[in-house]
C-alpha positions as CSV (number, residue, x, y, z in Angstrom):
1,M,296.3,49.0,290.7
2,E,296.6,51.1,293.8
3,A,293.3,51.1,296.5
4,I,291.8,54.4,297.0
5,D,291.1,55.5,300.5
6,V,287.2,56.8,300.5
7,A,286.9,58.0,303.7
8,A,290.4,59.4,303.1
9,A,289.7,61.8,300.1
10,I,286.4,62.9,301.2
11,E,288.1,64.4,304.5
12,R,290.5,65.7,302.7
13,L,288.8,67.3,300.2
14,S,286.3,69.2,302.8
15,K,289.1,70.2,304.7
16,Q,290.5,72.2,301.4
17,Q,286.3,73.5,301.5
18,T,286.9,74.6,304.6
19,A,290.0,76.2,303.8
20,A,288.4,77.9,301.2
21,R,285.2,79.5,303.1
22,S,287.5,81.1,305.1
23,T,289.0,84.7,305.5
24,G,292.9,85.7,305.9
25,Q,295.7,83.5,305.7
26,K,295.4,80.0,305.4
27,K,298.0,77.3,304.5
28,Q,297.2,74.1,302.7
29,E,298.4,71.1,303.5
30,N,300.2,70.9,300.7
31,G,302.1,73.9,302.1
32,Y,301.1,76.0,299.7
33,E,299.9,79.7,301.2
34,F,296.8,81.1,299.6
35,F,295.2,84.4,300.9
36,F,291.0,85.3,300.8
37,P,290.8,88.8,301.1
38,K,287.8,90.2,303.3
39,Y,285.7,92.7,301.6
40,A,283.3,95.0,303.2
41,D,279.7,94.8,302.5
42,P,278.0,96.4,299.4
43,V,277.1,100.2,298.9
44,L,273.3,99.8,298.1
45,V,272.3,102.8,295.9
46,E,268.4,103.4,295.7
47,R,267.6,103.0,292.1
48,K,265.1,105.7,290.4
49,D,264.7,105.7,287.2
50,D,264.0,108.0,284.6
51,L,260.4,108.5,284.5
52,E,260.7,110.1,280.8
53,Q,262.0,106.7,279.2
54,Y,258.1,106.1,280.0
55,G,256.2,109.0,278.5
56,I,255.7,110.5,281.6
57,K,256.3,114.4,281.3
58,S,258.0,116.2,284.2
59,R,254.8,117.9,285.1
60,Y,253.7,114.7,286.1
61,K,256.7,113.4,288.2
62,N,254.9,113.8,291.5
63,V,251.6,112.8,290.3
64,T,250.8,109.2,292.2
65,F,247.3,107.9,294.0
66,E,248.8,108.9,297.0
67,T,249.1,112.5,296.3
68,L,245.7,113.0,294.4
69,K,243.9,110.9,297.9
70,A,245.7,113.9,299.7
71,Q,243.9,116.7,297.2
72,G,241.1,114.9,297.1
73,A,238.9,114.4,294.1
74,P,235.9,116.9,292.5
75,A,232.2,115.9,294.0
76,E,231.2,115.3,290.4
77,D,233.6,112.8,289.5
78,R,234.3,111.2,292.5
79,E,233.4,107.6,291.7
80,M,235.8,108.0,288.4
81,Y,238.6,108.5,290.7
82,N,237.3,106.0,292.8
83,N,237.1,103.4,289.9
84,A,240.8,104.1,288.5
85,L,241.8,103.8,292.1
86,K,240.4,99.9,291.9
87,Y,241.3,99.0,288.7
88,G,244.8,100.6,289.7
89,M,244.5,97.8,292.8
90,H,243.9,95.2,290.3
91,L,246.5,95.9,287.8
92,P,248.5,92.7,287.4
93,Q,245.1,91.2,286.7
94,H,244.0,93.3,284.0
95,I,247.5,93.7,282.4
96,R,247.1,89.4,282.9
97,D,243.4,89.2,280.7
98,G,244.5,92.5,278.4
99,K,241.3,94.8,280.4
100,G,241.7,98.5,279.9
101,L,240.4,101.5,280.6
102,I,238.8,104.2,278.8
103,M,238.7,107.9,280.3
104,T,236.0,110.7,278.2
105,G,235.4,113.8,279.3
106,P,235.7,117.1,279.5
107,V,239.2,118.8,279.4
108,G,241.0,119.5,283.1
109,T,239.0,116.8,284.9
110,G,241.6,114.4,285.3
111,K,241.9,112.1,283.1
112,T,245.4,112.1,282.3
113,T,246.9,112.3,286.0
114,L,244.7,109.5,286.3
115,A,246.1,107.8,283.9
116,V,249.5,108.7,284.7
117,C,248.6,107.2,288.4
118,I,247.6,104.0,286.8
119,L,251.1,103.9,284.7
120,R,253.6,104.7,287.6
121,R,252.0,101.6,289.5
122,A,252.6,99.5,286.5
123,I,256.0,100.6,286.5
124,N,256.5,100.4,290.4
125,H,255.4,96.2,289.5
126,G,257.4,95.6,287.4
127,Y,256.1,96.0,284.0
128,R,257.1,97.9,280.5
129,G,254.8,101.0,280.1
130,Y,254.7,103.6,277.8
131,M,252.4,106.3,277.4
132,I,252.5,109.0,274.6
133,S,250.1,111.6,272.9
134,M,248.3,110.7,269.9
135,T,249.7,113.6,268.1
136,S,253.0,112.3,268.9
137,L,252.7,109.0,268.5
138,F,251.6,110.3,264.5
139,D,254.7,112.5,264.7
140,T,257.3,110.2,265.5
141,L,255.9,107.2,263.5
142,M,256.1,109.6,261.0
143,M,259.0,110.7,260.6
144,L,260.7,107.7,261.3
145,S,259.2,106.5,258.2
146,K,261.6,108.5,256.3
147,G,264.4,106.8,258.0
148,P,266.2,103.6,257.8
149,S,262.8,100.8,258.5
150,E,264.5,99.3,261.9
151,H,264.0,102.4,264.0
152,Y,260.7,102.4,262.2
153,L,259.8,99.2,263.1
154,K,261.3,99.0,266.8
155,F,259.2,102.3,267.7
156,E,256.0,99.7,265.9
157,S,256.5,97.0,267.8
158,R,257.1,98.9,271.3
159,I,253.5,100.5,270.8
160,Q,252.1,97.0,270.2
161,N,253.5,95.0,272.9
162,C,254.4,97.0,275.6
163,P,251.9,95.4,278.7
164,L,250.5,98.9,279.4
165,L,249.8,101.3,276.6
166,V,249.1,104.7,277.7
167,L,247.5,106.5,274.4
168,D,246.9,110.6,275.7
169,D,243.9,112.8,274.1
170,F,243.2,109.5,271.7
171,G,241.3,111.6,269.0
172,A,243.2,114.6,268.6
173,E,245.9,113.0,265.9
174,Y,245.1,113.8,262.1
175,D,241.7,113.9,260.0
176,S,243.8,111.5,257.5
177,E,243.0,107.8,256.3
178,W,246.4,106.3,256.8
179,V,245.6,107.8,260.1
180,K,242.8,106.3,260.8
181,N,244.0,103.2,259.2
182,K,247.2,102.9,261.4
183,V,244.7,103.2,264.1
184,N,242.4,100.7,263.6
185,S,245.4,97.9,262.9
186,M,247.4,99.4,266.5
187,L,244.5,98.7,268.9
188,S,243.5,95.5,266.8
189,E,247.0,94.2,267.1
190,R,246.9,95.1,271.0
191,V,243.1,93.4,271.6
192,E,244.5,90.3,269.5
193,R,247.9,90.5,271.6
194,K,245.9,90.7,275.3
195,R,247.7,93.8,275.4
196,S,246.7,96.2,278.0
197,T,245.6,100.3,276.6
198,I,244.1,102.7,278.7
199,L,242.7,106.2,276.7
200,T,242.2,109.8,277.6
201,T,239.8,111.0,275.4
202,N,237.2,114.6,275.2
203,M,235.2,112.8,272.5
204,S,232.4,110.8,273.5
205,I,232.1,107.0,273.1
206,K,229.3,107.5,269.6
207,Q,232.1,109.8,268.4
208,I,234.9,107.5,268.6
209,Q,232.2,104.7,267.5
210,S,231.2,106.9,264.2
211,G,234.9,108.0,263.6
212,Y,236.9,104.5,263.7
213,N,236.7,101.6,262.5
214,E,232.9,99.7,264.1
215,R,234.9,95.9,264.2
216,V,237.7,97.3,266.1
217,Y,235.5,100.0,267.9
218,D,232.9,96.6,269.3
219,R,236.8,95.0,270.0
220,M,237.6,98.0,272.1
221,K,234.6,97.5,274.4
222,Q,235.0,94.3,275.2
223,T,238.3,94.9,276.5
224,L,238.2,98.5,278.3
225,F,236.3,99.8,281.0
226,V,234.3,102.7,280.2
227,L,234.9,105.7,283.2
228,T,232.9,109.0,282.0
229,F,234.2,112.7,283.9
230,K,231.7,115.1,283.5
231,G,233.1,117.4,286.2
232,K,234.3,120.9,285.6
233,S,238.2,121.9,284.6
234,Q,240.2,122.0,287.5
235,R,243.1,124.4,285.7
236,S,243.6,127.2,287.5
237,T,245.2,130.4,285.6
238,L,247.9,131.9,286.9
239,D,247.8,135.4,289.9
240,I,249.2,137.7,288.2
241,K,250.1,138.9,291.6
242,D,252.9,136.3,291.4
243,I,254.5,137.9,288.3
């Protein structure tokens, strides 16, 4: 058997690798020519997520914690705004721990706006989040229940499993035993899976406690920080002069 010159083989491979890394036309030792084209640097395009896919409606597309800071918080609820911001600042830890929020108080006090700010921060951190009103949630479940089961199960799985779920206007859903049982089941499932949930509601804590399963509420209070808003509605009416 012919002896192999290891040193020569290594040198030959080294030359071939050097040629492969080069650009332009190169002639190899065996006489063949190869052309390795040189391409321009890739063009990077800024990614702009469609907020609708996360359930964030158009009216909230420009809402962030930064815009809220610029506007300032109502004096009566400044502490609640600061607490919501604090939750957002520690969001990765809260999502890992399955901790969420329940924001309760009168209409128009900024609960939904703050929930959107938190959800957008979660999206920026790379988490899958979703926002839906309670009435839309059950309208969707009822509609999907009449079609192929895989569509229903896929939507239900998203509600149960996404790392951060915002349920807007909690307590405004239809008053029926099926709905109540579904709410209890859904919230229990998220607690068991350590999934963070944010609830906004006009109901008081006592109303929630009496309206839903006591065991579910007992679990909720262990995983949801309570922010109670007391201010007046910040929503203004249209000025007739602007017609």
